[in-house]
C-alpha positions as CSV (number, residue, x, y, z in Angstrom):
1,M,0.0,0.0,0.0
2,E,2.9,2.4,0.8
3,I,4.4,1.8,-2.7
4,L,1.0,2.7,-4.3
5,E,0.8,5.9,-2.2
6,A,4.4,6.8,-3.1
7,K,3.7,6.3,-6.8
8,I,0.6,8.5,-6.6
9,Y,2.5,11.2,-4.7
10,K,5.3,11.1,-7.3
11,L,2.7,11.4,-10.2
12,R,1.0,14.4,-8.6
13,E,4.3,16.0,-7.9
14,D,5.4,15.6,-11.5
15,E,2.1,17.1,-12.7
16,R,2.5,20.1,-10.3
17,T,6.0,20.6,-11.6
18,A,4.9,20.5,-15.2
19,K,2.1,22.9,-14.5
20,E,4.5,25.4,-12.8
21,K,6.9,25.2,-15.8
22,G,4.0,26.1,-18.1
23,M,3.4,29.3,-16.2
24,Y,6.8,30.7,-17.0
25,I,6.2,31.7,-20.6
26,S,8.0,35.0,-20.3
27,K,11.3,33.2,-19.5
28,T,11.1,31.1,-22.6
29,T,9.6,33.7,-25.0
30,D,11.8,36.2,-26.7
31,I,10.5,39.7,-27.0
32,E,11.9,41.4,-30.1
33,W,11.3,44.6,-32.0
34,G,9.7,42.5,-34.7
35,N,6.7,41.9,-32.5
36,Q,5.4,45.5,-32.3
37,I,2.3,46.5,-34.1
38,R,2.9,50.2,-34.6
39,S,5.8,52.7,-34.5
40,Y,5.4,56.3,-33.3
41,V,8.0,58.8,-34.4
42,L,7.7,62.2,-32.9
43,H,11.1,63.8,-33.6
44,P,12.6,65.1,-36.0
45,Y,9.4,64.4,-38.0
46,K,6.0,63.0,-37.0
47,M,4.8,59.6,-38.3
48,V,2.8,56.6,-37.2
49,K,3.4,53.3,-39.1
50,D,1.4,50.1,-38.7
51,H,3.8,47.2,-39.3
52,R,1.1,44.7,-40.1
53,T,-0.3,46.6,-43.1
54,N,2.6,49.0,-43.8
55,T,0.2,51.9,-43.5
56,E,1.7,55.3,-42.6
57,T,0.4,58.6,-41.6
58,A,1.8,62.0,-40.4
59,R,-1.4,62.8,-38.4
60,V,0.1,61.7,-35.1
61,D,-2.1,64.0,-33.0
62,E,-5.2,62.5,-34.5
63,V,-4.0,58.9,-33.9
64,F,-3.2,59.8,-30.3
65,G,-6.7,61.2,-30.1
66,G,-8.2,57.8,-31.0
67,D,-8.7,58.3,-34.8
68,I,-7.4,54.9,-36.1
69,E,-9.8,54.4,-38.9
70,L,-7.0,54.5,-41.4
71,F,-5.4,51.5,-39.8
72,L,-8.7,49.7,-39.4
73,E,-9.6,50.1,-43.1
74,A,-6.1,48.9,-44.1
75,E,-6.6,45.8,-42.0
76,K,-10.0,45.1,-43.6
77,G,-8.3,45.3,-47.0
78,L,-5.9,42.5,-46.3
C-alpha cells in the first residue's frame, strides 16, 4: 500500500512541476522589435506606421486622439 501511495504522490508532484513550468512563458519567449504593431516617431518628424499593413500617416495627434480608422480600413483590405 505504501508503494502505491508513493507512486501516486510522485505522479501528482510531477504534474504540479509540469504545471509550474508552463506558467513561466516570459522566461522562454523572446521579446523582439519585430513583435510590435505600430511605431510612433515624434522627432525630428512625425509619423505613425502600422507594421502589419505597412500603412503610414503623419497625423500623429489625430491617432493619439483615437482616430485609427486609417489602420482599421487597411486591416480590412488585407
